[in-house]
C-alpha angles and dihedrals in degrees: 000000000000122000091252126074091256110110118240115248131200137167151135122278121190119211108207137165145119120303119290099013093125103260095143093044089053092050092050089050092051093049095043090228138068119262100135120062120233133200134160090250133090122257094025091138112063105165135047108262125200119215120187119210118185120197134161107296097000148062114207116200110199122196112202112202139192116266114273109241142143102294123221121170130018097279092052092046089051091053095048091046089053091053097044093047088058088067090076135053094031134103101230140009127217110202109201123202131172118254091236097052122093114204113276141164092294090056092046090056092051093044089054089055090049092051090054091050091058088206124137110266129200118197116221117199099204132199093032089161087074100058138046117256092248091063091044090057091050090053093047090052093048092053094042089060090058103046140017098244115187090221138359113212126181110214143163117219088187099054098022094237112164092356093117089049089053093049092052089050099052104068092068088068094052129085126248111263146109125289117276096213139034115275094245094056122100097176141003092225118115115246090242090063094050092046091052090050092050090054091049089050091058091048088058093045099042098045096042109191096340095089118053122214092277090106128112132174129212128186108220099174128031110168122171119207104188095179089063096033084236136135119198113208130183117185136174125217111211122209129169101225135053090227090057090053089055092051092048094050092044130191109332088347094297097137098047089048091052091049091050095047094050093043093048091057092055093043092051089052090050096047097034089225141094112273132209104200124190119184130196130185121220131182117226107171116225093355091153090066097045116098090201095050094043089056092044091054092048101261 
């Protein structure tokens, strides 16, 4: 409880939406630090990610989810199942859409799922820095005709516009109760998971469209050396074709070095320590269709 007479509130808030609408960018903005990877490509987020935001009188527990899309293949079905399962067992849902997207069949499918959940839903019109207010109002009206949202809030996860307003709004939808996590926690994810994701993020960014989404990352060694303020990390990047391995390594190893350099900067910021990062590339053919490998790689 807080020192005032206002009761403490806490609860779980799912962030859902179609691919590439900026859910992870918004979560990172809310937390003030990076725990969810971002890339200008669909299906970047694969797992449900918990972000913990503490504020006076409330603890907000955000669940970032993969984009909901038409699933083909076992990996894609896993991602969509992760997202849809986040529409139950929570206190509130934030449905994120892009400011440039008018509602379409994909939205209608998600809205049907939200109707079945019977949970309160707030619509977030994201990326409002990219469109005039007149168009934003048109979009808000088009979505309001399709679903009884409790609130409609235009925001920008990139610039932070209206994010503070949103955060002050959310506690009223949560129940009274104690915090679920310690005040100094921002996620329940192990550091190994976040490190692996940061490496995968740089694979997506450094290889552009050359490498499809048949890439996984696995941290095999994570050794802390406090006396040197150093963390030694060895990680493997898994692809399913020999040609993809060649692209990832690059000419004279240039691409894999660029991936490692960029990832190391983010990892050092996360761990607040110097990092020695060693990357390897391994071919595992058709790993996205293997139940055993999907489980091994955390899916």
